[in-house]
DRENROVEX-476439 format. One record per residue: residue number from 1; z, x, y of N, C-alpha, C in turn; chain. Coordinates in Angstrom, 3 decimals. Last residue first. Layout:
REM residues N
R|NUM|Z|X|Y|Z|X|Y|Z|X|Y|A
...
END
This chain:
REM residues 234
R|234|20.030|3.507|31.250|21.792|2.923|31.046|21.542|1.724|32.075|A
R|233|17.678|4.737|31.208|18.281|4.709|29.980|19.902|3.983|29.964|A
R|232|16.171|5.304|33.639|16.353|3.994|33.134|16.942|3.792|31.951|A
R|231|16.588|7.663|34.872|15.619|7.520|33.713|15.500|6.017|33.011|A
R|230|18.789|6.899|36.481|17.574|7.096|37.226|16.192|7.190|36.156|A
R|229|20.823|6.825|34.373|20.231|5.808|35.381|19.380|5.985|36.032|A
R|228|20.945|9.415|33.589|20.216|8.234|32.626|20.077|7.059|33.236|A
R|227|21.517|10.877|35.629|20.361|10.789|35.475|19.888|9.628|34.385|A
R|226|24.455|9.882|35.651|23.332|9.359|36.896|22.056|9.704|36.636|A
R|225|25.087|11.339|33.459|25.407|9.774|33.312|24.482|9.073|34.706|A
R|224|24.895|14.104|34.098|23.749|13.307|32.941|24.070|11.747|33.162|A
R|223|27.229|14.368|36.190|25.356|14.422|36.598|24.500|13.585|35.561|A
R|222|28.988|13.658|34.517|28.858|12.619|35.736|27.117|12.770|35.957|A
R|221|29.007|16.522|33.122|28.686|14.918|32.332|28.495|13.901|33.229|A
R|220|28.927|18.391|34.731|27.570|17.797|34.179|27.699|16.876|33.626|A
R|219|31.491|18.173|36.249|30.209|18.312|37.158|28.927|17.744|36.085|A
R|218|33.752|18.479|34.991|33.689|17.580|36.208|32.223|17.297|36.580|A
R|217|33.119|20.390|33.054|33.233|19.065|32.780|33.441|17.983|33.755|A
R|216|33.213|22.517|34.792|32.179|22.092|34.541|31.938|20.921|33.786|A
R|215|35.154|22.392|37.602|34.856|22.722|36.407|33.814|21.894|35.744|A
R|214|33.547|23.881|40.848|34.407|22.900|40.174|34.272|23.330|38.623|A
R|213|31.795|25.022|42.536|32.737|25.696|42.053|33.820|25.027|41.083|A
R|212|28.391|24.800|42.690|29.443|24.388|42.238|30.406|25.168|42.042|A
R|211|25.373|24.753|44.713|26.148|25.532|44.407|27.592|24.435|43.973|A
R|210|21.737|24.730|45.173|22.964|23.734|45.011|24.178|24.756|44.343|A
R|209|20.161|26.590|45.687|19.687|25.605|46.014|21.209|24.646|45.926|A
R|208|21.351|30.328|45.842|21.281|28.870|45.229|20.914|27.744|46.094|A
R|207|21.300|32.381|47.117|20.173|31.861|46.924|20.004|30.773|46.280|A
R|206|24.097|32.771|47.685|23.527|32.542|48.764|21.889|32.069|48.435|A
R|205|24.751|33.244|44.858|25.420|32.240|45.446|24.762|31.783|46.945|A
R|204|24.141|35.633|43.197|23.276|34.715|43.659|23.486|33.462|44.562|A
R|203|26.504|36.967|42.350|25.589|37.553|43.423|24.505|36.655|43.986|A
R|202|29.337|34.386|42.591|28.086|35.198|41.933|27.598|35.687|42.951|A
R|201|32.812|33.882|42.316|31.565|34.145|43.299|30.814|34.521|42.240|A
R|200|33.879|31.065|39.733|34.218|32.517|40.737|32.642|32.552|41.495|A
R|199|33.227|28.986|38.457|34.359|28.898|39.271|34.293|30.192|40.323|A
R|198|29.706|27.728|38.619|31.037|28.671|38.196|32.105|28.468|38.957|A
R|197|26.761|26.460|38.777|28.204|25.916|38.160|29.110|26.979|37.620|A
R|196|24.332|26.765|40.562|24.988|27.216|40.000|26.221|26.673|39.791|A
R|195|20.385|26.458|40.459|21.873|25.286|40.603|22.825|26.310|39.772|A
R|194|17.314|26.780|42.074|18.478|27.490|41.208|19.897|26.799|41.686|A
R|193|13.842|26.127|41.342|15.040|25.652|42.490|16.320|26.285|41.497|A
R|192|11.063|28.610|40.953|12.208|27.717|40.535|13.532|27.274|41.647|A
R|191|9.476|30.499|41.662|9.455|29.176|42.431|10.559|28.320|42.032|A
R|190|9.496|32.877|40.319|8.210|31.809|39.789|8.254|30.614|40.562|A
R|189|11.430|34.110|41.554|10.164|35.048|41.872|9.170|33.609|41.263|A
R|188|13.582|32.534|40.306|13.389|32.376|41.646|11.823|32.780|42.122|A
R|187|13.511|33.509|37.477|13.204|32.011|37.889|12.915|32.175|39.393|A
R|186|14.419|35.971|38.059|12.625|35.980|37.486|12.417|34.365|37.864|A
R|185|16.920|35.804|38.874|15.961|36.321|39.703|14.655|36.166|39.309|A
R|184|18.181|34.582|36.558|18.089|33.662|37.938|16.839|34.492|38.468|A
R|183|17.667|37.034|35.126|17.138|35.843|34.447|17.026|34.898|35.743|A
R|182|19.588|39.238|35.219|18.283|39.235|36.023|17.502|37.877|35.575|A
R|181|21.937|38.783|33.684|21.787|38.407|34.873|20.638|38.370|35.997|A
R|180|20.728|40.649|31.387|20.895|38.989|31.266|21.178|38.360|32.487|A
R|179|21.115|43.306|31.537|19.650|42.363|32.031|19.918|41.253|31.974|A
R|178|24.156|42.817|33.547|22.504|42.965|33.604|22.210|43.730|31.908|A
R|177|26.214|40.667|34.557|26.003|41.729|33.375|24.534|41.368|33.231|A
R|176|26.870|39.173|36.865|27.009|40.362|37.200|26.693|41.463|35.923|A
R|175|27.140|36.252|36.695|25.944|36.838|36.902|25.888|38.385|37.085|A
R|174|29.337|34.644|35.710|29.358|35.493|37.231|28.150|35.968|37.551|A
R|173|28.786|31.347|34.323|28.406|32.810|34.324|28.523|33.456|35.946|A
R|172|28.557|28.606|34.025|29.973|29.466|33.646|29.410|30.732|33.611|A
R|171|25.490|28.192|33.845|26.499|27.441|34.073|27.791|28.267|33.254|A
R|170|22.579|27.896|36.080|23.701|28.597|35.710|24.742|27.698|35.551|A
R|169|19.361|26.522|35.721|20.620|26.050|35.908|21.465|27.185|35.281|A
R|168|16.444|25.962|37.286|17.159|27.062|36.543|18.576|26.620|36.869|A
R|167|13.565|24.586|37.378|14.668|24.380|37.769|15.466|25.224|36.613|A
R|166|11.091|25.524|36.182|11.313|24.942|37.554|12.310|24.437|38.092|A
R|165|10.432|28.139|33.941|11.421|27.049|34.479|10.946|26.602|36.123|A
R|164|8.954|30.233|33.430|8.241|29.046|33.236|8.929|28.032|33.948|A
R|163|10.583|32.619|33.905|9.624|32.437|34.860|8.780|31.070|34.635|A
R|162|12.118|31.813|31.697|12.618|31.807|32.949|11.677|31.669|34.043|A
R|161|10.945|32.543|29.178|11.390|31.040|29.706|11.894|30.998|31.205|A
R|160|10.458|35.222|29.591|9.458|34.442|29.501|9.583|32.752|29.709|A
R|159|13.218|36.221|29.338|12.304|36.497|30.514|11.295|35.319|30.646|A
R|158|13.649|35.380|26.957|14.643|34.705|27.965|13.767|35.047|29.458|A
R|157|12.003|36.586|24.987|11.756|35.464|24.971|12.412|34.660|26.381|A
R|156|12.769|39.146|25.283|11.787|38.863|25.817|11.457|37.257|26.187|A
R|155|15.502|38.756|24.330|15.354|39.172|25.746|13.991|38.926|26.230|A
R|154|14.849|38.004|21.764|15.588|37.131|22.527|15.694|37.541|24.034|A
R|153|13.882|40.350|21.254|13.178|39.024|20.771|13.974|38.320|21.637|A
R|152|15.391|42.527|21.172|14.325|42.432|22.056|13.695|41.181|22.045|A
R|151|19.109|42.468|21.704|17.977|42.007|20.804|16.630|41.850|21.663|A
R|150|20.060|45.031|23.850|19.967|43.326|23.731|18.913|43.431|22.712|A
R|149|21.396|48.422|23.148|20.382|47.126|23.584|20.707|45.870|23.173|A
R|148|25.015|49.013|23.677|23.766|48.940|22.446|22.817|48.020|23.426|A
R|147|27.086|49.080|25.091|26.028|50.258|25.442|25.038|50.050|24.360|A
R|146|29.193|46.703|23.882|28.750|47.649|24.967|28.061|49.020|24.697|A
R|145|27.582|45.183|21.007|28.613|46.114|21.734|28.146|46.579|23.045|A
R|144|26.222|42.128|20.133|25.662|43.404|20.751|27.239|44.178|21.589|A
R|143|26.421|40.778|16.828|26.991|40.912|18.436|26.588|42.053|18.836|A
R|142|25.493|40.781|14.454|24.408|40.207|15.478|25.077|40.802|16.858|A
R|141|26.233|43.077|11.987|26.779|41.940|12.921|25.718|42.018|13.861|A
R|140|23.663|43.823|9.510|24.578|44.268|10.100|25.094|42.979|11.286|A
R|139|21.565|44.542|6.720|22.089|43.218|7.432|23.352|43.896|8.286|A
R|138|18.583|46.400|6.441|20.096|46.349|6.081|20.667|45.079|7.269|A
R|137|15.466|45.186|5.044|16.433|45.974|5.817|17.683|45.632|5.643|A
R|136|13.814|43.809|3.234|14.479|44.947|2.788|15.375|45.611|3.529|A
R|135|12.727|41.215|4.178|12.028|42.687|4.569|12.558|44.039|3.616|A
R|134|15.160|39.902|3.882|13.936|39.614|2.840|13.164|40.784|2.957|A
R|133|18.021|41.994|4.176|16.966|41.001|4.379|15.934|40.801|3.482|A
R|132|20.707|41.708|1.759|19.580|42.362|2.564|18.806|41.415|2.993|A
R|131|22.692|40.186|1.150|22.996|41.533|1.202|22.173|42.088|1.758|A
R|130|23.811|37.030|2.136|22.675|37.959|1.916|23.580|39.176|2.250|A
R|129|26.000|34.843|2.817|26.124|36.041|2.057|25.109|36.664|1.601|A
R|128|25.680|32.582|4.394|24.438|32.488|3.173|24.971|33.851|2.281|A
R|127|27.216|32.654|6.428|27.718|31.857|5.248|26.585|32.174|4.013|A
R|126|26.033|33.685|8.526|26.950|34.689|7.444|27.431|34.022|6.255|A
R|125|22.693|33.324|9.057|23.964|32.857|8.952|24.808|33.615|7.979|A
R|124|20.512|35.816|10.144|20.943|34.933|9.352|22.426|34.474|9.409|A
R|123|17.582|37.040|11.973|19.047|36.884|11.917|19.248|35.846|10.901|A
R|122|15.450|39.937|12.421|15.748|38.844|11.891|17.174|38.374|11.660|A
R|121|14.975|42.555|12.918|15.558|41.788|13.854|15.811|40.112|13.409|A
R|120|13.812|44.274|10.956|12.863|43.221|11.564|13.371|42.194|12.548|A
R|119|15.862|46.126|10.508|14.554|46.539|10.360|13.668|45.523|11.047|A
R|118|18.561|45.053|10.557|18.111|46.250|11.253|16.628|46.934|11.449|A
R|117|19.118|41.681|10.991|18.484|42.725|9.883|18.158|43.986|11.127|A
R|116|22.307|40.282|11.791|20.903|40.549|12.042|20.337|41.780|11.327|A
R|115|24.560|37.615|11.188|23.957|38.753|10.897|22.680|39.199|11.429|A
R|114|26.304|35.186|12.775|25.070|35.621|12.046|25.128|37.197|12.024|A
R|113|28.732|34.432|13.998|28.364|33.628|12.906|27.152|34.215|12.283|A
R|112|28.687|35.470|16.442|29.987|35.890|15.622|29.654|35.417|14.080|A
R|111|25.802|36.686|17.695|26.544|35.544|17.546|27.702|35.773|16.321|A
R|110|24.213|38.243|20.988|24.278|38.112|19.454|25.209|36.781|19.273|A
R|109|23.697|38.240|23.675|24.782|39.275|23.034|24.969|39.078|21.705|A
R|108|21.684|36.386|23.888|21.402|37.909|24.469|22.227|38.685|23.834|A
R|107|19.982|33.976|22.039|21.683|34.441|22.466|21.541|35.849|22.804|A
R|106|18.298|31.330|23.133|18.097|32.591|23.216|19.667|33.241|23.039|A
R|105|16.979|28.221|21.654|18.224|29.184|22.040|18.052|30.722|21.958|A
R|104|14.898|26.798|20.405|15.381|26.385|21.996|16.366|27.325|22.427|A
R|103|15.715|27.114|17.552|14.355|27.817|18.359|14.150|27.294|19.764|A
R|102|17.888|26.023|16.955|18.038|27.374|16.923|16.526|27.909|17.574|A
R|101|19.031|22.842|18.934|18.039|23.483|17.863|18.072|25.249|18.299|A
R|100|22.442|22.170|19.337|21.126|22.664|19.855|20.027|23.454|19.079|A
R|99|24.933|21.529|18.098|23.587|20.964|17.707|22.477|21.250|18.363|A
R|98|27.246|22.748|18.485|27.118|21.654|18.948|25.796|20.976|18.721|A
R|97|26.752|25.336|17.103|27.591|24.305|16.301|27.297|22.937|17.390|A
R|96|24.976|26.342|18.657|24.446|26.098|17.632|25.549|25.108|16.894|A
R|95|27.068|26.625|20.859|25.930|26.242|21.332|25.091|25.577|19.781|A
R|94|29.066|28.429|19.492|29.445|26.966|20.222|28.258|26.316|20.249|A
R|93|28.829|31.012|18.880|28.357|30.128|18.121|28.607|28.636|18.415|A
R|92|30.003|33.010|20.651|30.862|32.094|20.062|30.538|30.951|19.228|A
R|91|28.752|34.490|22.519|28.441|35.021|20.895|29.507|33.987|20.136|A
R|90|26.957|34.277|25.249|27.936|33.669|24.575|27.718|34.162|23.196|A
R|89|24.758|33.866|27.174|25.611|35.342|27.230|26.496|35.541|26.020|A
R|88|21.833|32.188|26.519|23.109|32.244|26.655|23.698|33.580|26.342|A
R|87|19.455|29.651|27.398|19.876|30.980|27.480|21.137|31.200|27.404|A
R|86|17.364|27.171|26.330|18.759|27.689|26.982|18.972|29.059|26.366|A
R|85|14.739|24.702|27.385|15.337|26.181|26.725|16.755|26.784|27.340|A
R|84|14.524|22.530|28.195|13.420|22.807|27.622|13.636|24.160|26.778|A
R|83|16.405|19.770|29.062|16.612|21.126|29.001|15.494|21.804|27.914|A
R|82|15.396|17.353|28.982|15.853|17.820|30.219|16.533|19.286|30.167|A
R|81|14.811|15.546|27.114|13.863|16.395|27.548|13.934|16.975|28.764|A
R|80|16.776|14.486|25.663|16.306|13.300|26.847|15.028|14.526|27.489|A
R|79|17.951|16.571|24.230|17.174|15.196|23.669|16.669|14.498|24.581|A
R|78|18.949|18.126|26.007|17.821|18.570|25.292|17.076|17.253|24.563|A
R|77|21.143|16.379|27.189|19.860|16.861|28.006|18.729|17.501|27.163|A
R|76|22.740|16.529|24.772|22.115|15.453|25.310|20.932|15.585|26.054|A
R|75|23.121|19.240|24.795|22.582|18.690|23.425|21.937|17.316|23.990|A
R|74|24.837|19.505|27.290|23.594|20.277|27.090|22.365|19.660|25.987|A
R|73|26.849|17.773|26.420|26.120|17.304|27.458|24.830|18.293|27.342|A
R|72|28.250|19.592|24.510|27.789|18.588|24.198|26.821|17.860|25.463|A
R|71|29.166|21.760|26.291|28.263|22.082|25.296|27.573|20.608|25.099|A
R|70|31.090|19.884|27.994|29.961|21.003|28.620|28.959|21.330|27.661|A
R|69|32.987|18.939|26.120|32.174|18.064|26.688|30.751|18.935|27.652|A
R|68|32.861|21.847|23.490|33.304|20.849|24.603|32.417|19.817|25.278|A
R|67|32.780|22.822|20.386|32.228|22.689|21.376|32.792|21.440|22.039|A
R|66|35.964|24.635|18.773|34.808|23.763|18.916|34.209|22.975|20.081|A
R|65|36.754|27.505|16.972|37.038|26.813|18.228|35.958|25.487|17.993|A
R|64|37.348|29.078|15.050|37.899|27.523|14.541|37.719|26.772|16.049|A
R|63|36.543|31.400|15.629|35.812|30.922|14.270|36.102|29.150|14.479|A
R|62|38.401|32.427|17.344|37.075|32.284|17.951|36.182|31.008|16.769|A
R|61|41.469|30.986|17.086|40.739|31.887|17.023|39.346|31.328|17.181|A
R|60|43.294|29.609|20.076|42.896|29.650|18.632|42.088|30.523|18.416|A
R|59|44.389|30.904|22.552|44.931|29.562|22.220|44.601|29.176|20.651|A
R|58|45.358|34.524|23.009|44.273|33.625|22.192|44.797|32.066|21.986|A
R|57|47.195|35.187|25.353|47.217|34.871|24.093|45.966|34.164|23.863|A
R|56|45.638|37.119|28.267|46.385|36.042|27.756|46.243|35.970|26.338|A
R|55|46.037|40.849|28.395|45.065|39.569|27.902|45.898|38.323|27.576|A
R|54|48.022|42.172|30.716|47.357|42.096|29.343|46.603|40.876|29.373|A
R|53|46.883|43.665|34.257|47.786|42.330|33.390|46.918|42.638|32.134|A
R|52|45.519|44.969|36.253|46.574|45.639|35.358|47.591|44.854|34.431|A
R|51|43.578|43.824|37.071|44.899|43.767|38.055|45.749|44.209|37.113|A
R|50|41.795|44.118|35.413|41.606|44.935|37.014|42.726|44.891|37.764|A
R|49|42.633|42.325|33.381|42.473|43.856|33.216|42.385|44.700|34.516|A
R|48|41.871|40.283|34.704|43.545|40.317|34.216|43.419|41.913|34.241|A
R|47|39.067|40.206|34.784|39.902|39.934|36.006|41.350|40.204|35.891|A
R|46|38.261|40.564|32.068|38.063|41.616|32.962|38.918|41.514|34.313|A
R|45|39.291|37.744|31.096|39.893|38.979|30.771|39.809|40.347|31.545|A
R|44|40.045|35.423|33.972|39.274|36.322|33.091|40.167|37.617|32.582|A
R|43|40.983|33.914|35.823|42.240|34.563|34.938|41.768|35.178|33.895|A
R|42|38.771|33.502|37.185|40.131|33.731|38.242|41.113|34.212|37.150|A
R|41|36.043|35.202|35.499|37.064|33.872|36.049|37.989|34.329|36.838|A
R|40|35.033|37.211|33.953|35.143|37.354|35.569|35.789|36.369|36.330|A
R|39|35.278|36.040|31.430|35.640|37.300|31.715|35.907|37.813|32.878|A
R|38|37.282|33.312|29.415|35.912|33.827|30.056|36.569|35.464|30.452|A
R|37|38.630|32.714|25.988|38.550|33.160|27.518|37.335|33.515|28.025|A
R|36|38.577|29.383|24.422|38.435|30.688|24.636|38.173|31.298|25.914|A
R|35|38.979|26.617|24.623|40.387|27.565|24.217|39.615|28.923|24.361|A
R|34|36.891|24.828|25.634|37.485|25.058|23.989|38.518|26.184|23.879|A
R|33|36.982|25.502|28.510|37.498|24.224|27.923|37.621|23.897|26.567|A
R|32|35.553|28.047|28.075|37.030|28.001|28.340|37.706|26.788|28.069|A
R|31|32.608|27.802|27.698|33.709|27.905|26.626|35.076|27.794|26.870|A
R|30|31.409|28.195|29.829|31.408|27.245|29.765|32.326|26.729|28.268|A
R|29|32.145|30.927|31.070|32.691|29.790|31.424|32.735|28.728|30.465|A
R|28|30.434|32.593|29.591|31.838|32.428|28.897|32.531|31.193|29.604|A
R|27|27.149|31.281|30.596|28.082|32.428|30.229|29.469|32.094|29.841|A
R|26|24.047|30.114|30.318|25.283|29.814|29.989|25.833|31.184|29.833|A
R|25|21.402|28.473|31.630|21.594|29.626|31.291|23.367|29.445|31.278|A
R|24|18.459|26.298|30.990|19.856|26.407|31.334|20.240|27.847|30.947|A
R|23|15.314|25.269|32.784|15.996|26.095|31.653|17.620|26.093|32.119|A
R|22|13.319|22.333|32.931|14.760|22.846|33.233|15.191|24.179|31.979|A
R|21|10.243|21.381|33.731|10.552|22.416|32.583|12.002|23.099|33.146|A
R|20|10.437|19.335|35.371|9.469|19.072|34.351|9.856|20.285|33.363|A
R|19|12.664|17.686|37.728|12.303|18.808|37.173|11.338|18.766|35.830|A
R|18|13.509|15.284|38.590|12.203|15.794|39.134|11.784|16.884|38.075|A
R|17|16.073|14.789|37.265|15.065|13.722|37.201|13.816|14.692|37.525|A
R|16|17.419|17.208|38.227|16.987|17.257|37.007|16.186|16.320|36.587|A
R|15|17.603|16.195|40.959|16.897|17.615|40.746|16.447|17.724|39.038|A
R|14|19.089|14.158|40.576|18.019|14.093|41.432|16.853|15.150|40.987|A
R|13|21.682|15.641|39.595|20.786|14.356|38.864|19.352|14.133|39.482|A
R|12|22.270|16.932|42.068|22.109|17.652|40.492|21.128|16.639|39.972|A
R|11|22.914|14.663|43.920|21.463|15.704|44.026|21.051|16.498|42.402|A
R|10|24.873|13.716|42.549|23.907|12.802|42.841|22.701|14.075|42.974|A
R|9|26.817|16.088|42.776|26.436|15.591|41.680|25.219|14.680|41.703|A
R|8|26.992|16.053|45.644|26.248|17.248|45.042|25.638|17.055|43.430|A
R|7|28.009|13.748|46.143|26.745|14.011|46.849|26.244|14.877|46.055|A
R|6|30.401|14.289|44.769|29.724|13.118|44.409|28.349|13.224|45.104|A
R|5|31.872|16.317|46.423|31.331|16.590|45.081|30.525|15.389|44.275|A
R|4|32.301|14.815|48.935|31.269|16.024|48.954|30.546|16.099|47.494|A
R|3|33.841|13.006|48.277|32.832|12.288|48.580|31.519|13.545|48.190|A
R|2|35.833|13.612|45.167|35.669|13.849|46.860|34.026|13.365|46.875|A
R|1|37.003|11.694|42.798|36.131|12.589|43.096|35.898|12.544|44.605|A
END
């Protein structure tokens, strides 16, 4: 590990130690180490499309992907009280699969494992095989397609939590898809510190208090190990 990276990881650990209300925001980049593609990364779906290249062959079906160290370290942070809320653009179900509590997660683009009631917007796990919602509404896929509105409850909750944060950590998102990408701006307006961990550039790089372009697995696990020492847990 380079001295510069080590210093930045130490800085992140100290920021997490001092934070009273850290909020995390994840994009497709956190799931690449689980074998799933990202979109705007150096070899992402949209990056390849813009270069006239076909999508890379899928390493495994999305339904069979497992959480990686990046997902699991967020669960550790949540248990330590250092992740108060998680906002995600991902539909891969890996945050819930990793153990993040349902009520501490807003999935802005839906979830491949959940269906949504068209009437009351409540979601249910597909495995329940419900035909209709308890309110009588029809159940449809919760995944948001291009051009569709984001789920109102998750969007409202995300804005609310962003403005409450004193530390906003972006993990694996290029921050170009709005309104999801408006969350860091809301956090900054509220006075939060901004940390970005993402391989490619983002529109918020110059506003970030701390920036990592390294792999998520190289940053978050060692930062949490250092945080545990600061908290006297190791």
